Steps between C-alpha positions, in 0.01 A plus 500: 500500500661213696846634420401842635378347825825308539702822448280680753549218750880520470491880529304474826752250636789728409328799660439300816869403514611856431291651780542216753701569811866395466572312825857407402659839568372602842639590841304294749461580869638226725257446788699214652286257699131574543262289707160366405238765571753784482391795284738717301383826340709617206400784264138468608479122447439268795694174474426219747662158532196277558666160545778270387506138393780295350677723250209745460406820674148640465471878485207738521543836326198726551270196506655311206643161599781314325741218579863573409790257481778721361343825382181641355275804467205550733272799446777689322767418763803285410583258782805274517538222756853395595409254773188347659465361853203323661572512873450781562341597169725763345675586177795701377350757264588774251240730346474765233205737448536687167252773589380712791142404576328783683661803336177579307678433167402197290831434327592250226563210741172551685142397422177447686618141554812586704429856620140609489597762761659699215324358195145449637286195429385414150131472597280760666344225710839430663683673781876503563563372853843395628618543141256238366186558292189334638124523448359792700181307579690212662724724709416551865720810517686734268741698719685426824290758686189297415635240743565721803411316821597798721756284680837674507702179526373330184615567145184521290536433127276434204663235284451193286292426194212528564596751766426452868613652827802357677593580861852432625597557863792741539777356718806704395619789717491776238438872540233702313265208431259594779551172686684402816514117487523292816854496635607823325619811685538867414875451455441284191152610394400866531131398474531356851442730801800673649618342827433675831761761584469414869333266746521692829550862608857412603583432133434868425728665756680788320706581812350850515348627828297748292271236342252236605574188292238232434419220256156513336314446174252272329561283307870598496663615822744792472699714745355833606690781671288774657683806630444584867666840451716672240866434560781245491615226728813570704622276782152358555326839500309697239676834442336786303561595137807723469698315765869458415743219586827390341460742206152367416164665555151361557265537204158339562605154628840482325846614588651695209865600449556875545584705191831658411554871424345631172228231496135609493311506828181619672590453869826568682504153658535354150848653472827421678542875545190712437233573238487857363283608206444135400871409493711311755801706606715605796370830635728797564471732799255742333291212358459365849382842630248532215367149562474572872268795438303304235428232755368760745216599268 
């Protein structure tokens, strides 16, 4: 009986070695220097350098803390430290995550311990929050939306074990996050209001005598151009639609270049020559007589 137990023990050890992650043949991602408090998200895992001291760097990976001198595994993530500095606290770091946490597939390198997002928690009384299993009854929240404070410029998250709400003030000028932090402008953050197009009526002058130009709007001021009459500006006056000058004709409030022969038309003033049956062309003697009588009736 004892001999059987010994054999079983050795078999379990061999199985553990066979299925353990081989960290010797990996391609790590070089992060370079990271500062204390800086968060890195890689394949769904959140890696944070907490602090440094002497030759050690303390890391937090999804709530699991560990001090590393050269290299080690924290919550399924291999971390190597090539240099540690105390002032300011920072470290030169490489990482390797052998799985993609958050793809809804619990693969061979994942478990409820390092990716409950994919593998779920082992107990029904636990909830997976920020990729850590914790007792539902001790949690103050379960999802980020449970923590909404209805303030656009705070990032509201449910995290920790047990879980609680965290509120971080948004200070970065970044579009599509619903916040315009102090000091940001529309140029760098599209969540900020657009700047006024004008300040005074003079800013809106379109140089046309056919419009009344003014600056108005609330909260954003924009230029407005109301037509006084239909036509185009010419030498300080408003001339009617159809007026011709320098091979251009007035169309609404714009001067348009006249059309060449064989181009489509609706009015004769659109053409350099004349418009007949919807086509620009030079009229012959008989065409001119026909058009003369058409214009009489």
